[in-house]
C-alpha positions as CSV (number, residue, x, y, z in Angstrom):
1,M,-45.1,26.7,0.9
2,I,-44.7,22.7,0.2
3,R,-41.2,23.5,-1.2
4,T,-40.1,25.5,1.8
5,L,-41.5,22.7,4.4
6,A,-39.7,20.2,2.1
7,L,-36.5,22.3,1.9
8,T,-36.6,22.8,5.9
9,A,-37.3,18.9,6.4
10,A,-34.4,17.7,4.4
11,L,-32.1,20.3,5.9
12,A,-33.4,18.9,9.5
13,L,-32.6,15.5,8.4
14,A,-29.3,16.3,6.8
15,G,-28.5,17.8,10.2
16,T,-29.5,15.0,12.3
17,A,-27.4,12.5,10.1
18,A,-24.5,14.6,10.7
19,A,-25.0,14.8,14.2
20,Q,-25.3,10.8,14.4
21,D,-22.3,10.5,12.4
22,P,-19.1,10.4,14.8
23,H,-16.8,11.4,11.9
24,A,-18.8,14.3,10.6
25,G,-16.7,17.6,10.5
26,H,-13.3,15.7,11.2
27,T,-10.6,15.5,9.0
28,M,-8.7,12.2,8.7
29,Q,-4.9,12.6,10.2
30,A,-2.3,10.4,9.9
31,P,-1.3,8.3,13.0
32,A,1.9,9.4,14.6
33,A,4.3,6.4,14.1
34,A,3.8,3.0,14.9
35,P,1.4,0.9,14.9
36,Q,0.9,1.0,11.4
37,S,-2.2,-0.9,10.2
38,G,-1.6,-4.2,9.9
39,I,2.4,-4.5,10.9
40,T,3.6,-6.4,13.6
41,T,7.5,-6.7,14.7
42,V,9.5,-9.1,16.8
43,P,10.5,-8.0,19.2
44,A,7.3,-5.9,19.5
45,N,7.0,-2.3,20.8
46,G,7.4,-2.3,24.6
47,A,8.6,-6.0,24.6
48,M,11.0,-6.9,27.4
49,T,13.2,-9.8,26.2
50,H,15.1,-12.3,28.3
51,G,18.6,-12.1,26.9
52,S,19.6,-10.5,23.4
53,P,17.3,-11.3,20.6
54,E,18.8,-13.5,17.7
55,R,16.4,-11.5,15.0
56,F,14.1,-8.7,14.3
57,S,11.5,-9.6,12.0
58,A,8.4,-7.2,10.4
59,T,5.1,-8.7,9.0
60,F,3.2,-6.6,6.5
61,P,0.1,-6.5,5.2
62,H,1.6,-7.2,1.5
63,A,5.1,-8.1,0.5
64,M,8.0,-5.6,1.4
65,I,11.7,-5.7,1.4
66,L,13.7,-4.7,4.3
67,K,15.9,-1.8,3.3
68,T,17.5,-0.4,6.6
69,L,17.6,-1.2,10.4
70,T,19.2,0.9,12.7
71,L,19.5,0.0,16.5
72,T,20.3,2.5,19.1
73,A,20.4,1.9,22.7
74,E,20.1,4.9,25.3
75,G,23.2,7.1,25.4
76,Q,25.0,5.0,22.6
77,S,25.6,5.8,18.9
78,P,23.5,4.1,16.3
79,T,24.3,0.9,14.7
80,A,23.1,0.0,11.1
81,V,22.2,-3.6,10.7
82,T,22.8,-4.8,7.1
83,A,19.7,-6.2,5.6
84,P,20.7,-9.0,3.1
85,A,19.2,-8.9,-0.5
86,A,15.9,-10.7,-0.7
87,P,12.8,-11.1,-2.6
88,A,9.9,-9.1,-1.3
89,A,7.9,-11.1,1.5
90,V,5.1,-10.4,3.7
91,T,7.5,-11.3,6.8
92,V,11.3,-9.9,6.5
93,S,13.7,-10.5,9.0
94,V,17.3,-10.1,9.7
95,A,20.0,-11.3,12.1
96,L,20.8,-9.0,15.2
97,P,24.2,-8.6,16.6
98,P,24.4,-9.4,20.4
99,L,22.5,-6.8,22.3
100,A,23.7,-5.5,25.9
101,P,21.1,-5.3,28.6
102,G,19.2,-1.7,28.2
103,T,16.6,0.2,26.3
104,W,16.8,-0.4,22.5
105,T,15.1,1.2,19.7
106,A,14.8,-0.4,16.1
107,A,14.4,2.0,13.4
108,W,13.4,0.2,10.0
109,A,12.4,1.2,6.5
110,A,11.0,-1.1,4.0
111,E,10.0,-0.8,0.1
112,G,7.4,-2.6,-1.8
113,P,7.9,-3.9,-5.1
114,D,5.8,-1.2,-6.6
115,G,8.3,1.4,-5.0
116,H,6.0,2.6,-2.2
117,K,7.8,2.9,1.1
118,M,7.0,2.5,4.8
119,S,9.1,2.9,7.8
120,G,8.5,2.7,11.5
121,S,10.5,2.2,15.0
122,V,10.0,0.1,18.4
123,S,11.5,0.2,21.5
124,F,12.2,-2.8,23.6
125,M,14.1,-3.9,26.8
126,V,16.9,-6.7,26.8
127,H,17.3,-8.0,30.3
């Protein structure tokens, strides 16, 4: 009888703890595209620039190497921007060609010195 009461109490407490845990019964899903944890870009996602930005930069929580950057304007073909060879750094940057007014998407890919890869994209407006 005491064992039954103890087991019942333990199960009740476990149920209460699970009910109080906002993550109980949920599985962790990867977030859809940006914002990636701790990554900031210039221009930022949703930015409205006054004139064509001179550079694109991304700041990561750890050193990365920018591998590719592709710019696409609404209704136009994508333009690959050559990322110069550079050592891994927390902030990576590349010069941009002159951008006409409009809405642009910058899709980037980077790689860490240990081979792990990250990618993302941001959209911004050039006025």
